[in-house]
C-alpha positions as CSV (number, residue, x, y, z in Angstrom):
1,M,80.8,34.0,87.2
2,M,81.5,37.1,84.8
3,K,78.0,38.4,85.9
4,K,78.5,37.6,89.6
5,Q,82.3,39.5,89.1
6,A,80.9,42.3,87.1
7,A,78.1,43.2,89.5
8,F,80.8,43.0,92.6
9,L,83.0,45.4,90.9
10,I,79.8,48.4,90.2
11,A,79.0,47.6,93.6
12,L,82.4,48.5,95.1
13,V,82.6,51.4,92.9
14,M,78.8,52.8,93.9
15,L,80.3,52.1,97.5
16,A,83.1,54.1,97.1
17,G,81.4,57.1,95.6
18,C,79.3,57.0,98.5
19,I,81.9,56.6,100.8
20,F,83.9,59.8,98.9
21,S,80.6,61.7,99.0
22,L,80.2,61.2,102.6
23,L,83.9,62.4,103.0
24,G,83.4,65.5,100.8
25,C,79.9,66.7,102.2
26,S,81.8,66.4,105.7
27,E,84.4,68.0,104.9
28,K,82.7,70.8,103.4
29,A,80.3,71.2,106.6
30,E,83.6,71.8,108.8
31,Q,85.3,74.1,106.2
32,G,82.6,76.4,106.0
33,E,82.7,76.4,102.7
34,I,80.0,78.1,100.6
35,P,77.5,75.4,99.3
36,L,77.3,77.2,95.8
37,K,78.5,76.6,92.5
38,L,81.6,79.2,91.8
39,V,82.0,80.7,89.3
40,S,84.8,82.8,88.2
41,T,87.7,84.2,91.0
42,D,88.7,88.4,89.7
43,E,92.1,88.7,89.0
44,N,93.6,91.8,90.7
45,L,96.0,94.1,89.4
46,Y,98.2,95.3,92.3
47,A,95.9,94.5,95.6
48,E,96.9,91.6,97.6
49,H,94.9,92.1,100.9
50,F,91.6,91.5,99.3
51,K,89.4,88.7,96.9
52,I,86.3,88.4,95.5
53,E,84.9,85.9,94.4
54,R,82.1,84.7,92.3
55,Y,79.2,82.3,93.1
56,E,75.9,81.2,91.2
57,Q,72.4,83.3,92.0
58,G,73.9,86.8,92.5
59,V,76.2,85.5,95.4
60,N,80.2,87.1,95.9
61,A,82.5,85.9,99.0
62,L,84.9,88.7,99.8
63,T,87.7,88.1,101.6
64,L,90.1,90.7,103.7
65,Y,93.7,90.3,104.5
66,N,95.2,91.7,107.5
67,G,99.7,93.0,107.0
68,D,100.5,90.0,107.5
69,M,98.2,88.2,105.2
70,E,96.3,86.2,107.4
71,I,91.9,86.9,107.0
72,S,90.4,89.7,109.1
73,G,87.2,89.0,107.6
74,K,85.1,86.9,105.5
75,F,81.8,88.8,103.8
76,L,79.1,86.4,102.0
77,L,77.1,89.2,100.2
78,V,74.5,88.2,98.5
79,E,72.2,90.4,95.9
80,N,68.9,91.8,97.0
81,A,67.4,89.8,94.0
82,S,69.6,86.6,95.0
83,T,67.1,83.6,95.5
84,F,69.8,82.4,97.8
85,T,68.2,82.7,101.3
86,G,71.0,80.5,103.5
87,E,73.7,81.4,106.2
88,V,77.4,79.8,106.2
89,E,79.0,79.3,109.0
90,G,82.0,81.6,109.0
91,W,81.0,84.3,107.2
92,T,79.3,87.8,107.8
93,K,76.4,87.6,105.3
94,L,75.5,91.1,103.7
95,E,72.1,92.0,101.5
96,T,73.7,94.4,98.6
97,P,73.8,96.8,98.0
98,L,74.6,98.4,101.2
99,T,72.0,101.3,102.6
100,N,73.3,101.6,106.1
101,T,76.7,101.6,106.6
102,L,79.0,103.6,109.2
103,V,82.4,104.4,107.8
104,A,84.9,105.3,110.0
105,S,88.1,105.3,107.8
106,G,89.3,107.9,105.5
107,P,90.5,106.4,102.6
108,A,87.5,104.1,102.9
109,M,85.3,107.4,102.5
110,S,87.0,108.5,99.7
111,L,86.8,105.5,97.6
112,V,82.6,105.2,98.5
113,A,82.6,108.5,97.5
114,A,84.6,107.8,94.4
115,V,82.2,105.2,93.5
116,G,79.2,107.0,94.1
117,G,78.1,104.7,97.0
118,L,77.5,107.5,99.3
119,S,73.5,107.2,99.2
120,G,74.3,103.7,101.3
121,V,75.8,106.1,104.1
122,K,74.2,107.3,107.1
123,L,76.7,107.7,109.9
124,A,79.9,108.5,109.7
125,E,83.7,109.3,112.1
126,T,83.6,113.1,113.3
127,T,87.1,114.5,111.5
128,T,87.6,117.5,109.3
129,W,86.2,116.1,105.5
130,Y,87.8,117.4,102.2
131,I,85.3,115.7,100.0
132,D,83.2,117.9,98.6
133,S,80.4,115.1,98.6
134,V,80.6,114.0,102.3
135,N,80.7,118.0,103.3
136,E,77.7,118.3,101.2
137,A,76.1,114.8,102.5
138,I,76.7,115.7,106.0
139,E,75.6,119.5,106.0
140,N,72.2,118.1,104.2
141,G,71.8,115.6,107.0
142,E,72.2,112.4,105.3
143,I,75.0,111.8,107.2
144,I,75.6,112.2,110.9
145,Q,78.6,112.4,112.2
146,V,79.3,110.1,115.4
147,G,82.5,111.0,117.2
148,K,85.9,109.4,117.1
149,L,86.4,106.1,116.3
150,A,89.3,106.7,119.5
151,P,88.0,107.9,122.5
152,S,88.8,112.1,122.3
153,A,87.9,114.4,124.8
154,S,86.3,117.0,121.6
155,D,85.0,114.7,119.9
156,P,83.4,111.6,121.6
157,W,82.1,108.7,120.4
158,Q,78.4,108.5,120.4
159,S,77.6,105.3,121.3
160,E,73.6,106.1,121.8
161,V,73.6,107.4,118.4
162,V,75.6,104.5,116.9
163,V,73.0,101.4,118.5
164,M,69.9,103.2,117.4
165,N,71.0,103.6,113.8
166,R,72.3,100.1,113.8
167,P,74.1,99.8,110.9
168,E,74.6,96.8,108.9
169,L,77.9,97.3,108.8
170,A,81.1,99.1,110.4
171,I,83.7,99.9,107.9
172,C,86.5,100.5,109.9
173,S,90.5,101.5,110.1
174,A,92.6,98.4,110.3
175,M,94.2,99.7,113.2
176,L,90.7,98.1,115.0
177,P,91.8,95.6,116.7
178,I,95.5,96.1,117.1
179,N,95.2,99.0,118.7
180,S,94.2,99.6,122.2
181,K,92.6,102.9,121.6
182,Y,90.1,101.2,120.0
183,E,89.0,98.2,122.2
184,E,85.9,100.1,123.6
185,R,84.5,100.6,120.0
186,K,85.1,97.0,118.8
187,K,83.7,95.3,122.0
188,E,80.5,98.3,121.3
189,F,80.0,96.6,117.7
190,E,80.0,93.3,118.5
191,D,77.8,93.2,121.7
192,N,75.5,94.7,119.3
193,G,75.4,92.6,117.1
194,I,76.8,95.1,114.1
195,P,79.4,93.9,112.0
196,Y,83.1,95.6,111.0
197,F,84.9,95.3,108.1
198,L,88.5,96.5,108.3
199,D,89.6,98.7,105.8
200,E,92.9,96.8,104.8
201,S,93.8,99.3,101.6
202,T,96.3,100.7,104.1
203,N,98.5,97.6,104.2
204,E,99.0,96.8,100.7
205,N,102.4,97.0,99.3
206,H,101.9,98.3,95.8
207,I,100.6,101.9,95.4
208,M,98.3,100.9,92.7
209,G,96.9,98.7,95.1
210,R,95.4,101.4,97.7
211,T,93.8,102.2,94.7
212,E,92.0,99.1,93.6
213,W,90.2,99.0,96.6
214,L,87.9,101.1,94.3
215,K,86.2,97.7,93.5
216,V,85.6,96.4,96.7
217,M,83.6,99.7,97.2
218,G,82.1,99.5,94.1
219,L,80.9,95.8,95.6
220,L,79.3,96.6,98.4
221,F,77.2,99.7,96.9
222,G,76.6,98.3,93.6
223,Q,78.7,100.3,91.4
224,E,81.0,97.8,90.2
225,E,80.5,99.2,86.6
226,K,81.7,102.8,87.8
227,A,84.8,101.5,90.2
228,A,86.3,99.6,87.4
229,E,86.0,102.7,84.9
230,L,88.2,104.8,87.5
231,F,90.1,102.1,88.6
232,D,91.1,101.4,84.9
233,G,91.7,105.3,84.3
234,Q,93.7,105.2,87.2
235,V,96.0,102.2,85.7
236,E,96.3,104.0,82.4
237,K,97.7,106.8,84.1
238,Y,99.9,105.2,86.4
239,R,101.4,103.4,83.0
240,S,101.8,106.5,81.5
241,I,104.3,108.0,84.2
242,L,106.1,104.3,83.9
243,N,106.7,105.1,80.0
244,K,107.3,108.6,80.0
245,L,110.0,107.9,83.2
246,E,111.4,104.8,80.4
247,E,111.1,107.2,77.0
248,A,112.9,110.3,79.3
249,Q,115.7,108.1,80.3
250,I,116.7,110.8,83.2
251,D,120.6,110.6,84.0
252,E,119.9,112.1,87.4
253,K,116.6,112.0,89.0
254,K,115.9,114.7,91.3
255,S,115.6,114.9,94.8
256,V,112.8,115.7,96.6
257,A,112.1,116.3,100.8
258,I,108.5,115.7,102.0
259,T,108.8,117.8,104.7
260,Y,106.9,120.0,107.6
261,V,107.3,122.0,110.8
262,T,105.4,121.6,114.0
263,S,104.4,124.4,116.0
264,K,106.8,123.2,118.5
265,S,109.7,123.6,116.0
266,V,110.6,120.2,115.6
267,G,111.7,119.4,111.6
268,Y,109.9,116.6,110.1
269,F,110.3,114.2,106.7
270,R,108.7,111.6,105.8
271,N,110.2,107.8,105.9
272,P,111.5,106.1,102.9
273,D,108.5,103.6,103.8
274,D,105.6,105.4,103.7
275,Y,103.3,105.4,100.6
276,I,103.5,109.2,100.2
277,V,107.6,108.4,99.4
278,G,106.1,105.3,97.6
279,M,104.7,107.6,94.9
280,L,107.6,109.8,94.5
281,N,109.6,107.0,93.6
282,A,107.1,105.7,91.3
283,A,106.8,109.0,90.0
284,G,110.9,109.2,89.5
285,G,112.2,111.2,92.3
286,V,114.6,110.5,95.1
287,N,112.8,110.8,98.4
288,V,115.3,112.8,101.2
289,C,114.9,111.7,104.8
290,P,118.3,112.1,107.0
291,D,118.6,109.7,110.2
292,G,116.9,110.9,113.1
293,D,113.7,110.1,115.5
294,K,112.1,107.7,113.1
295,G,108.1,107.8,113.5
296,E,105.2,105.9,112.2
297,N,105.3,107.7,109.2
298,S,107.9,110.5,110.0
299,T,111.3,111.0,111.0
300,S,111.8,114.1,113.3
301,V,115.6,115.6,113.1
302,S,117.6,118.7,114.7
303,G,117.3,122.3,113.7
304,E,121.0,121.9,112.3
305,V,120.3,118.6,110.3
306,Y,117.2,120.1,108.7
307,Y,119.2,123.0,108.0
308,S,122.1,121.3,106.4
309,T,119.5,118.6,104.3
310,L,117.0,121.2,102.8
311,K,120.7,123.4,101.7
312,E,122.8,120.7,100.5
313,D,120.6,118.0,99.3
314,V,117.3,118.9,98.0
315,D,115.9,120.0,94.5
316,I,112.8,120.2,95.4
317,M,110.5,120.7,98.6
318,L,107.3,119.5,99.4
319,Y,105.7,120.6,102.3
320,N,103.0,118.9,104.1
321,I,100.9,122.0,104.9
322,S,98.4,119.5,106.7
323,L,100.4,118.0,109.4
324,G,102.6,121.2,109.8
325,G,100.3,124.4,109.7
326,S,96.6,125.7,108.6
327,K,98.0,127.9,106.2
328,D,100.7,128.6,103.7
329,S,101.2,132.3,105.2
330,A,102.0,129.8,108.4
331,I,105.1,128.7,106.4
332,Q,107.4,131.2,107.3
333,G,106.8,130.7,110.9
334,R,107.5,127.4,111.2
335,I,110.8,127.5,108.7
336,D,112.1,130.7,110.3
337,S,112.2,128.9,113.9
338,L,114.5,126.5,112.3
339,I,116.0,128.7,110.0
340,E,116.5,132.1,109.6
341,W,114.6,133.2,106.8
342,E,116.8,135.2,105.0
343,E,119.5,132.4,105.3
344,F,116.7,130.3,103.8
345,K,116.4,132.8,100.9
346,T,119.8,131.6,100.0
347,F,118.9,128.0,99.4
348,D,118.4,126.8,95.9
349,V,114.4,125.2,96.6
350,Y,114.5,129.1,97.2
351,K,116.1,130.8,94.4
352,N,114.4,128.3,91.5
353,N,110.7,128.4,93.1
354,Q,111.2,124.8,93.8
355,I,109.2,124.6,97.1
356,W,105.8,122.8,96.5
357,V,102.6,122.8,99.2
358,T,99.8,119.8,99.4
359,E,96.3,120.0,99.7
360,R,94.7,119.0,102.3
361,K,92.9,116.4,100.1
362,L,96.2,114.8,99.7
363,Y,94.8,112.0,102.7
364,Q,91.5,111.3,101.7
365,S,92.2,110.5,97.9
366,M,92.8,107.1,97.9
367,D,90.5,106.8,94.4
368,C,93.2,108.6,92.3
369,L,96.8,107.9,94.0
370,A,97.7,108.1,90.1
371,D,96.7,111.8,89.9
372,M,99.1,112.4,92.9
373,M,101.9,110.5,90.8
374,E,101.2,112.6,87.9
375,D,101.6,116.0,89.9
376,M,104.8,114.5,91.7
377,Y,106.0,114.1,87.9
378,R,105.1,117.1,86.9
379,I,106.9,119.4,88.9
380,M,110.3,117.0,88.6
381,Y,110.5,116.8,85.0
382,E,108.2,118.7,83.2
383,A,109.1,123.0,81.9
384,D,106.4,125.2,82.3
385,V,104.6,123.6,85.2
386,P,101.5,125.7,86.3
387,D,101.6,126.8,90.1
388,Q,98.3,125.2,90.5
389,L,98.2,121.2,90.3
390,T,95.5,118.8,91.4
391,F,97.1,117.5,94.7
392,M,99.9,120.7,95.3
393,H,100.8,124.2,94.7
394,R,103.7,126.1,94.2
395,L,104.2,128.4,97.0
396,D,103.7,132.4,96.3
397,L,107.2,133.6,98.2
398,S,105.9,136.9,97.1
399,Q,103.6,137.0,100.3
400,F,106.5,137.1,102.3
401,D,109.0,139.8,100.8
């Protein structure tokens, strides 16, 4: 009797195990999970819009998340020496390092260039690049520019060139699926079997989260060690700025206007939620942005408001040359269209020689945002700051005498 009960219990346990196993396999197939052992999951310091998981056999899983933290892309990255040959439902399989990529995102291009991945880029959106290595690759014919991602009369998208080169991946702005201007490109990629990768770095809430996307590009282009080294250096610099601010115990923070004037005589200030302003805040500054017509990144104001704001509320003026005027010499005319230049000379920012101008590479340098913050900290709180910094320079007022 005892033997029969024991045999029955063993059979029951075995049956339960089989049922559990079958259910587990069924659930695994339905979810499209990766049929490999998960070795580890990378821990992000600041970024929230990507996740990297490491599996056995040289397979990595990269998941991207949009601004609403919904999945916008799932990529199964198989190292070229891997023995894994399977496909996983719901995941776009790519062999890494990438060797034939289209990059149509300025922030992404700066990250790719920084980690040394340009040899894997063959096509790029047509734009004015301020990254020396990118311009050199274009001049040497190593990268072909294929027009604007969004339709443009001056730089039409060259679909035939894209399709002929059949990139293994198109790295695009995160605006691709939500902006009607890009619908044609999205359909083109899908119709021709070209997977596209949405650069969600611009959705990161923490400034350093954007720079942490170095890790993503390092993973895609086989430059993880270089990416980690660069990111660690930026983190060290960022923390150094925070330590300086804590030690200084600044009683009154500097007020800074990040501003520009258009050729149509409209003055703008950067919005409080803009990432450039986020860097300013992290560096210990106070952004000045009066009420006006708020746009995506900047707020436009009347001439009267522009005048009173710069006269009364600003310690430092940071003129955004890339958005308002092509040369330093044009700044006088732009400001003079709203504030008579002789009157502007009486403002504190002018008398104290605290008018700084951004370098054009500012918006194409996501790889070194801590360097930008360091420049901001220096112009606000350090004495004897040189006139030329990495991302800004002091406006030479003598040219206007």
